[in-house]
N, C-alpha and C positions, 0 to 999 in steps of 0.2 A: 498642634503638636504638644505632647505632654513633656514637661521638663521637671526633673527632680533636682532640687537644689537646697542648700543650707538656708534655714530660715533667717530672716533679718527682723529687727524690732518692728519695722514698718509693716510686717506681715501679720502682726498680732491680731488685728481685727478680722482678717480673712481666716486665720486659724480658729478664732473664736466662733465665727459663723459656722464653720464646718463642725466644730465641737458641739455647739448647742443644737444645730439642726440634726446632726446625726444621732445625738442622744434622744431627741424628741421622736425620731422615726424608729430607731432600733430598740429602744427600751420600753416601749408601750407595753404595759402588762407585766414588766419585769421590775420596774422601779415605780414607786408611788407617783401617780400622775401629778400630785401637788409639787413634788420635787422637780419633775420635768417642766412643769409650767413656770416654776421659779427660775429656771435657767435664764441667765441674762447675757446677751452678747456684750454689753458694756462692761459688766463685771468680769467676764471671761477675757475681754480685751486687756483690761488692767492686769489680770493675773498672767496672761501670756506675755505681755510686754516685759514684766519683771522676770518671768521665767527665761525668756530668750536672752535678756541682758545677762542674767547669771550664767546661762549656758555658754554664751560667747566669751565670757570672762573666765570660763573654766571653774566656776564655783558650783556648789551643790545646788541641784535643781529639784531634789526630792523632798526638801523641807524638813528632813529629820536626820540627815547624815551627811556624808561627804561625797556622795556620788553625783557626778556631773554628766548628765545625758545630753545628747545632741538632738536637734529637731530639724527635720527636712520637710519641705512642702512639695506637693505635686501641683504644678501650675500649668494652665493652658489659656492662651489668649488674655493673659493678665489676671486671671481669676484663680484663686487657690481652690483646688478641688479636693485636697486631702492633705494629711500630714502623718508623720511617724516620729516617735521619740524612742531613743535606744541608747544603750551603753552598758557599762558594767552592771551586773545584776545587783539590785538593791537587797535582795533576800539571800544572797550567796555570801556566806562568811569568808570563803576563800578568795572571792573576787575573780574566780576563773570563768564563771558563766557570764554570758551576755544576756541582756534582757531587752525585749521589745516592750517598752513600757506603755506605749499608746500607738494606735493606728486607726485612723478614721478617714473615711471618704464621705464627701457630701452625698446625701441621698440621691441628688440629681445625677451623680456620677457612679452610682452602684452598678456593678456588673459591666463596667466599661474598661477594666484593666488598671484603674487608678490604685486600688488597694494592692493588687499583685505587684505593680511596679514599686510601690513604697516598701512592701515586705521584702522583695528581692534586694532593694537598695540597703535596707537595714541589715539583712543577713550578710550581704557582701561586706558591708562596713565592719560588722562584728568579726567576720573572718579575717579581714585585714588587720584588725586589732589583735589577732592571735587567739580569738575565742574559738573553741571547738564545740561548744554546747551552748544552747540558748533556751530561754523560757519566756513565757508571757502569761498574763492572767486574763481570763475571759469570764464574763458574767454567766453564771449557771442559767440555762434556759435560752441563751442567745444562740439558737440553732443556726442562724444565718452565719454568724461569726465562727462558730465551732466548725461548721461545714467548710467555710472558706479556709481556715487554718489547716484542717485535715487534708484538703485538696492540695495544700502546699507542703505536705510532709510533716506537719506537726501532729502530736498525739497527746491526749490527756495522760498524765503520769501519776495520778492519785493525790497530788497536792491540792489543798483547799484552803481558802481563807474565808472567815466569817466576820462580817461587821467591820471590815477594815477598808471601807470605801472612800476614805478621805472626806469629801464633801457630802457623802451619802452614807448614813449609818445603815447597818443591817444587810449589806450586800453579801451574797454567797458567790465566790469566784472559784473557778477551776484553773489549775495550772496546766498549761500545755508546753511541751518542750520538743526539741529535736537536736540531732547532731548537725553541726554546720559542715 
């Protein structure tokens, strides 16, 4: 049975495994292979431990501002199969929009409803916060993800980011949005 719940610090390694494995599977040909090969579960575990601690404390999780996002995990049989982070939009100066900042399912769990359950949870939580509109960023060329979001009512809206990939320089991302 799939359970969606708030992440705990002890979930950091499972979150990191999903993060690294999904990047390596989804971004082949979209991100330089050297970058994908350098992804480290240990490094991501350290990063996610600190991120989750900040989130639980209500502190900034984006590294450059005052936005504190939440992280939920999808778990089945004690294994983390996916995760989603969301909250007030980091790119929205008014603070009215919600953002799904990250959503990943382990490749072993693709097309099994994990991503859909996580996305529904994030959308419902943003609605509960009073958000009426939300956005997310998707890597240009990631047709699997773009198709997934379109199937859930999201659409590209013309927004683009170039080279703002955090740990990866030179990414081209497309913004997708929807009314909640």
